[in-house]
N, C-alpha and C positions, 0 to 999 in steps of 0.2 A: 764352517766355512761359509762367510756373509758375501753374498752378490750383489751388487748394484745392476739391474741390466738398463742398458740405454736402449731409446729408440729417438730418432730425430729426422728432422727434415732437413734437406742440401742446405749449408751455408749457416747453420746453426755455430754460433760463438762457442768456443772453450769457456768464454763467461759465464755462460747462462749455463750452460752443465756442469761445473763447479756447485754454481747457486741452487739447483738443484739436485744436484748428491746433498749438497749439505742439508737443504731441506727434507730428501727423504731421510737420509740418516737422523736426523732430529726426531722426526715422525717415528721411527721404526726405534730407535732408542738405540741403535747397535752401528757401531762404523764397518761399512763394506770393506773387506780384506782382497777383493776383487771387482773389475768392472770386466761388464760382458757388452758386447756388441755384436749385431750382426756382420756377415760378411760383407755387406753393400755399404759398409761405415768405417771400414776399418781402415780408410786411409787417410781418414777426419782427423787433423789438424785438434779437434776435441777431444782426443783418445788420448794426451798427454795428460791424465788427472794424477799422476803421481803413486798408482795404484798399478799392480799387476793387469794385463790387459787378457785376455779372452775372446776370441773372433768364432761367432758360430756359423754354420753351416747352415744354411737352409734345411737341408736333411734334417740337424737337431733341432730347429728349432718347430718344423712341422709335426715332429714328436713329438712337442710339449704342448702343441695346439690343444688338446681337449682338457691339458690342466687349468687354463687360461681364464679366469674368469672375466675379462673383458674382453671387445674389440673395438679395432676401429676399420671402419670401412673404407675411410680414406687408405691406412695402410693397406688392408685388402688388396684395393684395388692398385693403388702406386707399385706392391712388394710383394704381392702373393701370400703374406704372411698378415692374420687379422691382430695379434698380439705382438707385437717386437718388444717390449722392454719386460713384458712381464715373461715372455719365453727365452730370450736371451739369460736372464732369471735363474728362470728354472735351469734350465739347459745346465748351466756350468756348472748351478751348487751339483748339480750330480744325485746319489743315489739317496734317498729320503727327502728330495726336495719339498720346499714348500714355502710357499710365498707367506713373507712376516707382513710385505708393507704391498696392497697390488696399486697399480700403475696410478701414478701423479704426474703432473702436467706441467710445463711451462708453453710461454707461447710455442717455442719450437722444436720440443722435445717434451720424451718421457721417463720417468724412472721408475723399477720397483725391486724390489728386493727381498732375495732369498737366501733361507740358510738349509742348508744342506750336509753331507759327507764329503763333498767332490770329487 
């Protein structure tokens, strides 16, 4: 399973997420089969990207934070989660999850790609 984890600021548009997903897939050389987002972005319109969606709980994201190589002070301050995109990707990828692409960023979003046993 190849998972794209997304972190985004409020009001981020679907087109920006689509461009970031394409860029991340190109860098990773893999096409994601699942989109993973945090619970606090579940209702955003941009989650409609043509991929199955996994919404991760706070507990699931906190559990994988030690495995995340990057941290955002802003995300930690605003959400209580220091690594949203990487955390989403790793948590949704399941057993034996590993980051294929650490987070990359656009103006209003981040994306990371992980693979795992689902």
